[in-house]
Wavefront OBJ file of the C-alpha trace (Angstrom):
o trace
v 111.406 95.886 91.849
v 114.914 97.094 91.224
v 117.620 94.493 91.714
v 120.283 97.167 91.047
v 120.012 98.387 94.660
v 123.120 97.007 96.416
v 121.374 96.890 99.800
v 118.451 94.931 98.326
v 120.816 92.475 96.657
v 122.815 92.081 99.881
v 119.699 91.464 101.979
v 118.221 88.960 99.535
v 121.524 87.122 99.694
v 121.724 87.128 103.495
v 118.187 87.314 104.924
v 116.254 84.030 104.724
v 112.806 85.619 104.952
v 113.563 88.228 102.320
v 115.032 85.558 100.037
v 111.875 83.433 100.498
v 109.597 86.393 99.762
v 111.660 87.299 96.699
v 111.446 83.721 95.387
v 107.667 83.713 95.865
v 107.445 87.084 94.099
v 109.402 85.681 91.144
v 107.222 82.563 90.983
v 104.098 84.689 90.860
v 105.662 86.809 88.131
v 106.328 83.695 86.045
v 102.727 82.499 86.410
v 101.351 85.964 85.609
v 103.453 86.031 82.440
v 102.081 82.614 81.488
v 98.547 83.879 81.916
v 99.313 87.070 79.993
v 100.644 85.067 77.049
v 97.294 83.298 76.572
v 94.901 84.769 74.031
v 91.811 84.050 76.112
v 91.119 83.208 79.720
v 88.524 81.183 81.557
v 86.670 82.765 84.463
v 88.917 80.787 86.823
v 92.049 82.088 85.093
v 90.755 85.666 85.336
v 90.170 85.181 89.035
v 93.598 83.559 89.452
v 95.170 86.505 87.625
v 93.596 89.015 90.021
v 94.541 86.989 93.097
v 98.134 86.545 91.911
v 98.517 90.252 91.162
v 97.285 91.160 94.647
v 99.537 88.584 96.303
v 102.541 89.739 94.280
v 101.900 93.331 95.355
v 101.589 92.245 98.992
v 104.939 90.469 98.757
v 106.560 93.508 97.162
v 105.154 95.781 99.861
v 106.434 93.448 102.603
v 109.907 93.276 101.060
v 110.041 97.055 100.652
v 109.014 97.478 104.296
v 111.740 95.084 105.453
v 114.347 96.905 103.373
v 113.159 100.285 104.649
v 113.416 99.069 108.255
v 116.907 97.698 107.642
v 117.935 100.947 105.963
v 116.678 102.993 108.917
v 118.434 100.717 111.395
v 121.682 100.809 109.444
v 121.592 104.622 109.254
v 121.545 104.666 113.043
v 124.597 102.354 113.199
v 126.138 101.924 109.727
v 127.899 98.690 108.893
v 131.288 99.113 107.209
v 130.461 96.358 104.717
v 127.554 98.381 103.333
v 129.299 101.748 103.217
v 130.323 103.137 99.816
v 133.984 102.737 99.030
v 135.939 105.977 98.671
v 137.081 106.659 95.133
v 140.820 106.811 94.554
l 1 2 3 4 5 6 7 8 9 10 11 12 13 14 15 16 17 18 19 20 21 22 23 24 25 26 27 28 29 30 31 32 33 34 35 36 37 38 39 40 41 42 43 44 45 46 47 48 49 50 51 52 53 54 55 56 57 58 59 60 61 62 63 64 65 66 67 68 69 70 71 72 73 74 75 76 77 78 79 80 81 82 83 84 85 86 87 88
């Protein structure tokens, strides 16, 4: 997920649900990296890995949907704070 998107960064900073989802997504990423760093996995760890990957994807999809909805709503009535600044 690209954090370079100014709208995404703004929404994560201002929307409680999106911030919560983003934090959960990051926590899952940390755990998945921990699992990936291990040389071998137990059957339970393999199952955990699959579950975490699915959950992380669900979170990403939900965040992308929220951002898409916000983008569509803001195109209908743009907010001056999110408009690009004219170059001098």
